[in-house]
C-alpha positions as CSV (number, residue, x, y, z in Angstrom):
1,M,0.0,0.0,0.0
2,G,1.3,3.4,-0.9
3,K,0.5,7.0,0.2
4,I,-1.0,9.6,-2.1
5,V,-1.0,13.3,-1.1
6,I,-2.8,15.8,-3.3
7,H,-2.3,19.5,-2.5
8,A,-5.5,20.9,-4.0
9,G,-5.2,24.6,-3.4
10,M,-7.5,26.5,-3.1
11,P,-6.5,29.4,-5.4
12,K,-5.0,32.4,-3.5
13,A,-4.5,30.2,-0.4
14,G,-0.8,29.7,-0.5
15,S,-0.8,27.4,-3.5
16,S,2.1,29.0,-5.2
17,S,4.1,29.0,-2.0
18,V,3.5,25.3,-1.4
19,S,4.3,24.4,-5.0
20,A,7.5,26.5,-5.0
21,W,8.6,24.9,-1.7
22,L,7.9,21.4,-3.1
23,A,10.0,22.1,-6.2
24,R,12.9,23.4,-4.1
25,H,12.8,20.4,-1.8
26,A,11.9,17.6,-4.3
27,H,15.3,15.9,-4.1
28,Q,15.5,16.2,-0.3
29,L,12.0,14.8,0.2
30,R,12.8,11.8,-2.0
31,T,16.2,10.9,-0.6
32,E,15.6,11.6,3.0
33,S,11.8,10.8,3.4
34,G,11.0,8.6,0.5
35,I,8.4,11.0,-0.9
36,R,8.3,11.5,-4.6
37,L,7.0,14.8,-6.1
38,C,5.1,14.0,-9.2
39,V,3.3,16.0,-12.0
40,A,0.3,15.2,-14.1
41,K,0.9,15.6,-17.8
42,A,-1.8,15.5,-20.5
43,R,-1.7,14.4,-24.1
44,N,-4.9,14.4,-25.9
45,A,-7.4,12.6,-23.5
46,V,-4.7,10.7,-21.6
47,V,-3.2,12.0,-18.4
48,S,-0.1,10.4,-16.9
49,V,1.6,11.0,-13.6
50,V,5.4,11.3,-13.9
51,P,8.2,12.1,-11.5
52,Y,9.0,15.8,-11.2
53,V,12.3,16.8,-12.8
54,R,12.4,20.6,-13.2
55,G,10.3,23.7,-13.9
56,S,6.8,24.0,-12.4
57,P,5.3,21.1,-10.4
58,N,1.8,22.4,-11.2
59,S,-0.5,19.5,-12.2
60,A,-3.1,21.8,-13.7
61,P,-3.0,19.9,-17.1
62,L,-5.3,17.4,-15.5
63,L,-8.0,20.0,-15.1
64,F,-7.4,21.4,-18.6
65,A,-7.7,18.0,-20.2
66,A,-10.8,17.0,-18.2
67,D,-12.6,20.3,-19.0
68,A,-11.8,20.0,-22.7
69,A,-12.7,16.4,-23.0
70,D,-16.5,16.7,-22.8
71,E,-17.7,13.2,-23.7
72,Q,-14.3,11.7,-22.8
73,H,-14.2,13.3,-19.4
74,G,-14.5,10.0,-17.6
75,E,-11.7,8.5,-19.7
76,V,-9.4,11.4,-18.8
77,I,-10.1,10.8,-15.1
78,E,-9.6,7.1,-15.4
79,S,-6.2,7.5,-17.1
80,F,-5.1,9.9,-14.4
81,A,-6.2,7.5,-11.6
82,A,-4.6,4.5,-13.3
83,S,-1.3,6.3,-13.7
84,L,-1.4,7.6,-10.1
85,D,-2.1,4.1,-8.9
86,E,0.9,2.7,-10.7
87,R,3.1,5.6,-9.4
88,A,2.1,5.1,-5.8
89,E,2.6,1.3,-6.1
90,S,6.2,1.8,-7.4
91,D,7.3,4.8,-5.3
92,G,5.4,4.2,-2.1
93,A,4.6,7.8,-1.3
94,V,3.8,10.5,-3.9
95,V,2.7,14.1,-3.8
96,L,1.0,16.2,-6.4
97,S,0.2,19.9,-6.2
98,S,-2.1,22.3,-8.1
99,E,-4.9,24.7,-7.3
100,G,-6.3,23.2,-10.4
101,F,-7.4,20.3,-8.3
102,A,-9.8,22.5,-6.3
103,P,-12.7,22.6,-8.8
104,F,-12.9,18.8,-8.7
105,F,-14.0,19.2,-5.0
106,W,-16.2,22.3,-4.9
107,R,-18.1,21.6,-8.1
108,P,-18.1,18.6,-7.3
109,D,-16.7,16.2,-10.0
110,T,-18.3,12.8,-9.2
111,A,-16.1,10.9,-11.6
112,F,-12.9,12.3,-10.0
113,L,-14.2,11.7,-6.4
114,A,-15.2,8.1,-7.4
115,A,-11.7,7.6,-8.7
116,L,-10.1,8.8,-5.5
117,Q,-12.4,6.6,-3.5
118,D,-11.4,3.6,-5.6
119,L,-7.7,4.4,-4.9
120,T,-8.3,4.1,-1.2
121,S,-8.7,0.4,-1.5
122,R,-5.0,0.2,-2.4
123,H,-3.4,3.4,-0.9
124,E,-3.9,6.0,1.7
125,V,-5.3,9.1,-0.1
126,H,-4.8,12.5,1.6
127,V,-6.1,15.8,0.2
128,A,-4.8,19.1,1.6
129,Y,-7.5,21.8,0.9
130,Y,-6.5,25.2,2.2
131,V,-9.4,27.6,2.6
132,R,-9.1,31.3,3.2
133,P,-11.6,33.6,5.0
134,Q,-14.1,34.4,2.2
135,N,-13.7,38.2,2.4
136,T,-9.9,38.1,1.9
137,S,-10.3,35.3,-0.7
138,L,-12.7,37.5,-2.7
139,E,-10.4,40.5,-2.5
140,A,-7.4,38.4,-3.5
141,A,-9.3,36.9,-6.5
142,W,-10.2,40.4,-7.7
143,R,-6.7,41.6,-7.4
144,Q,-5.3,38.6,-9.2
145,W,-7.8,38.0,-12.0
146,G,-11.2,39.8,-11.6
147,F,-10.1,43.3,-12.6
148,R,-9.1,42.0,-16.0
149,Y,-12.4,40.3,-16.9
150,G,-14.3,43.5,-17.8
151,S,-17.0,42.6,-15.3
152,L,-18.5,44.8,-12.6
153,P,-16.9,43.9,-9.2
154,S,-20.3,43.0,-7.7
155,A,-21.0,40.5,-10.5
156,Y,-17.5,38.9,-10.5
157,L,-17.5,38.5,-6.7
158,A,-21.0,37.0,-6.7
159,S,-20.0,34.5,-9.4
160,R,-17.4,33.0,-7.0
161,E,-19.9,32.2,-4.3
162,P,-20.3,28.4,-5.0
163,Q,-16.6,27.7,-4.5
164,L,-16.5,29.5,-1.1
165,R,-19.1,27.3,0.7
166,Y,-16.4,25.3,2.5
167,P,-18.7,23.2,4.8
168,E,-20.8,22.1,1.8
169,T,-17.6,21.0,0.0
170,Y,-16.4,19.2,3.1
171,R,-19.7,17.3,3.5
172,T,-20.0,16.4,-0.2
173,V,-16.5,14.9,-0.4
174,R,-17.1,13.0,2.8
175,R,-20.3,11.6,1.3
176,L,-19.0,10.7,-2.2
177,A,-15.5,9.7,-1.1
178,P,-15.8,8.7,2.5
179,D,-12.4,7.0,2.8
180,V,-10.4,9.9,1.2
181,R,-8.8,11.9,4.0
182,F,-10.0,15.2,2.8
183,V,-8.8,17.9,5.3
184,P,-9.6,21.6,4.9
185,R,-6.9,23.7,6.5
186,P,-7.4,27.3,7.6
187,F,-5.2,29.7,5.5
188,R,-4.9,32.5,8.0
189,R,-1.5,33.5,9.3
190,D,-2.3,33.0,12.9
191,L,-3.9,29.6,12.3
192,L,-1.2,28.1,10.2
193,D,1.4,25.8,11.8
194,G,4.3,28.1,10.8
195,N,4.2,29.3,7.2
196,V,1.9,27.5,4.7
197,A,4.8,25.3,3.4
198,T,5.6,24.2,7.0
199,D,1.9,23.6,7.7
200,F,1.6,21.4,4.6
201,D,4.7,19.5,5.5
202,R,3.7,18.9,9.1
203,H,0.1,18.0,8.5
204,F,0.4,16.0,5.2
205,L,4.0,14.9,4.5
206,R,6.7,14.4,7.2
207,G,4.6,15.0,10.4
208,P,4.6,17.3,13.3
209,D,8.3,17.2,13.8
210,A,9.1,18.6,10.3
211,P,11.3,21.6,10.5
212,V,10.1,25.1,9.9
213,A,10.6,26.1,6.2
214,P,12.6,29.3,6.5
215,D,13.1,29.7,2.8
216,S,9.4,29.8,1.9
217,P,8.4,33.4,1.1
218,W,4.8,34.2,0.2
219,E,4.7,33.7,-3.5
220,N,2.4,35.4,-6.1
221,Q,1.0,38.0,-3.9
222,G,-1.5,40.3,-5.6
223,M,-1.1,44.0,-6.3
224,P,-2.7,46.6,-4.0
225,L,-6.4,47.4,-4.5
226,D,-5.5,51.0,-5.5
227,V,-3.2,49.8,-8.2
228,V,-5.7,47.4,-9.8
229,R,-8.3,50.2,-9.7
230,A,-6.0,52.1,-12.0
231,L,-5.2,49.0,-14.2
232,R,-8.8,47.9,-14.5
233,A,-9.4,50.1,-17.5
234,A,-6.4,49.0,-19.5
235,P,-7.3,47.6,-22.9
236,T,-6.8,43.9,-23.4
237,G,-3.6,43.2,-25.3
238,L,-1.6,46.0,-23.8
239,L,-0.6,44.5,-20.5
240,W,-2.3,41.1,-20.7
241,E,-3.8,38.9,-23.4
242,S,-6.3,37.2,-21.0
243,P,-7.2,37.4,-17.3
244,H,-4.6,34.6,-16.6
245,D,-1.8,36.0,-18.7
246,N,0.7,37.2,-16.0
247,R,3.9,37.7,-18.1
248,A,3.8,41.5,-18.0
249,L,2.0,41.8,-14.7
250,Q,4.8,40.0,-12.9
251,R,7.0,42.9,-13.9
252,V,4.3,45.4,-12.9
253,K,4.2,43.7,-9.5
254,K,7.9,44.2,-9.0
255,L,7.5,47.9,-9.9
256,T,4.6,48.6,-7.6
257,A,6.2,46.8,-4.7
258,R,8.7,49.7,-4.6
259,L,6.0,52.3,-4.4
260,D,5.4,53.9,-1.0
261,A,1.9,55.5,-0.6
262,D,-0.9,55.3,1.8
263,E,-3.9,53.2,1.0
264,S,-7.0,55.1,0.0
265,E,-10.2,55.4,2.0
266,E,-12.0,53.7,-0.9
267,A,-9.9,50.6,-0.4
268,R,-10.4,50.5,3.4
269,C,-14.1,51.0,3.0
270,S,-14.4,48.2,0.4
271,R,-12.6,45.9,2.7
272,R,-15.2,46.5,5.4
273,I,-18.0,45.9,2.9
274,L,-16.4,42.5,2.0
275,A,-16.1,41.5,5.6
276,R,-19.8,42.2,6.3
277,Y,-21.0,40.6,3.1
278,S,-18.9,37.4,3.7
279,H,-19.7,37.2,7.4
280,D,-23.5,37.4,6.7
281,L,-23.3,34.8,4.0
282,Y,-20.6,32.3,5.1
283,E,-19.7,32.6,8.8
284,A,-22.4,30.4,10.1
285,G,-21.0,27.6,8.0
286,N,-17.5,28.5,8.9
287,R,-18.3,27.9,12.5
288,E,-19.4,24.4,11.7
289,L,-15.9,23.7,10.4
290,I,-14.3,25.4,13.4
291,T,-16.1,23.1,15.7
292,E,-15.7,19.9,13.7
293,L,-12.1,20.4,12.7
294,G,-10.9,22.1,15.8
295,W,-9.5,25.3,14.4
296,D,-8.1,27.5,17.1
297,T,-10.4,30.4,16.6
298,D,-13.9,31.6,17.5
299,A,-14.5,33.3,14.1
300,F,-12.9,32.7,10.7
301,I,-13.8,36.1,9.2
302,Q,-12.3,39.0,11.0
303,G,-12.7,42.8,10.7
304,V,-16.5,42.9,10.7
305,H,-17.8,46.3,11.7
306,A,-21.2,46.8,13.4
307,G,-23.6,48.7,11.2
308,E,-21.5,48.3,8.0
309,S,-23.4,47.5,4.8
310,G,-22.5,44.3,3.0
311,D,-23.9,45.6,-0.3
312,L,-21.5,44.4,-3.1
313,S,-22.9,46.9,-5.6
314,R,-21.1,49.7,-3.7
315,L,-17.8,48.2,-4.9
316,D,-18.7,49.0,-8.5
317,E,-17.9,52.6,-7.7
318,L,-15.3,52.1,-5.0
319,W,-13.2,50.0,-7.3
320,S,-13.3,52.4,-10.2
321,S,-10.5,54.9,-10.8
322,R,-11.3,58.6,-10.4
323,A,-8.6,59.5,-13.0
324,S,-9.6,60.8,-16.4
325,P,-9.5,58.6,-19.5
326,L,-6.4,60.5,-20.7
327,E,-4.6,60.1,-17.4
328,L,-5.3,56.4,-17.4
329,A,-4.3,56.0,-21.0
330,L,-0.9,57.6,-20.2
331,L,-0.4,55.4,-17.2
332,H,-1.2,52.2,-19.1
333,Q,1.0,53.1,-22.0
334,A,3.9,54.0,-19.7
335,L,3.6,50.7,-17.9
336,A,3.5,48.8,-21.2
337,E,6.7,50.5,-22.3
338,I,8.4,49.8,-19.0
339,V,7.5,46.1,-18.8
340,G,7.7,45.3,-22.5
341,D,5.2,43.8,-24.9
342,P,3.3,41.0,-23.2
343,G,2.6,39.4,-26.5
344,R,6.2,38.4,-26.9
345,A,7.6,35.7,-24.6
346,A,10.9,37.5,-24.1
347,A,10.0,41.1,-24.3
348,A,12.9,43.5,-23.8
349,P,12.5,46.3,-21.4
350,V,13.0,49.9,-22.5
351,G,16.3,51.6,-21.9
352,R,17.3,52.5,-18.4
353,K,17.1,56.3,-18.9
354,R,13.6,56.3,-20.3
355,A,12.4,53.7,-17.8
356,K,13.7,55.8,-14.9
357,S,11.8,58.8,-16.1
358,L,8.6,56.8,-16.5
359,R,8.9,55.3,-13.1
360,R,9.2,58.8,-11.7
361,L,6.0,59.7,-13.5
362,L,4.2,56.6,-12.0
363,R,5.4,57.4,-8.5
364,T,4.0,60.9,-8.9
365,S,0.7,59.7,-10.3
366,W,0.1,56.9,-7.8
367,G,1.5,58.8,-4.8
């Protein structure tokens, strides 16, 4: 019997940090603890699980293949499960990581859950499912993807509601795959056992005596609300080709990280609205998980202000820039010249002298 550990996200709950830590420690985990980091690879409608060698350990190709297969969806899942079965049998202990696993649980995907349940007859199957307080999860999703969709904030945030009902996901997985050790973990700094990589290691891999992971910075943090307010109106193709195209925005993040300015009252007010909205919609269910799973807190959602409205429609105005169209066009063009053309994989930055002057312009505009 082998052991299978699936780190299933969720998105914006430390997934990039866990994946980066796994990639850095893949050799150590294998040689010292007998744990093999693996990756799901897809070709047509066949998904195979192979040992990690280099690059990203993200197993998202499984989700892409399953979603694209339509009538062959079941076959994609079966090929993944069969390959994972063989890998666990030969290696003893395997771990896979991707926030792309999360939709299989919150949707839920009955074929995927049935496949995991079947694997429990031959292996231990563990699922790490990190969940973030819904108010900060919604904000993080908007700062990472939502502002690029062209949707009103209220509509985009409401569309994410099904995946944030954590108790329902927990109960559904327990019902459809009762022998899978599906464990939601609270992604909140004061509730983690160390940082998120250490928490994952101690609760799912090497146990409570695993050392703290000092080289595990928070990866892929979003840009400030006030920055994405200004970027929201940028035309598609200038700084990104799609909401998930981060080539240019990674450079923008590095630039904005050096800016020093106070957060606006609009950003602070919107955060209070999100806290109230999420508390009213989700906190009763959160308390069920707190009780059942023994999280060391009385409330998962913090920062709720008495008398504050939870009306998401107020964010449609609060998350819109007050700059003129010309000011925004200048800002977006300046950024595009600084970070290069996102349509080219290896875009060259502009010359240092010009970039420096543009950065000075940006600091003045945003400050």
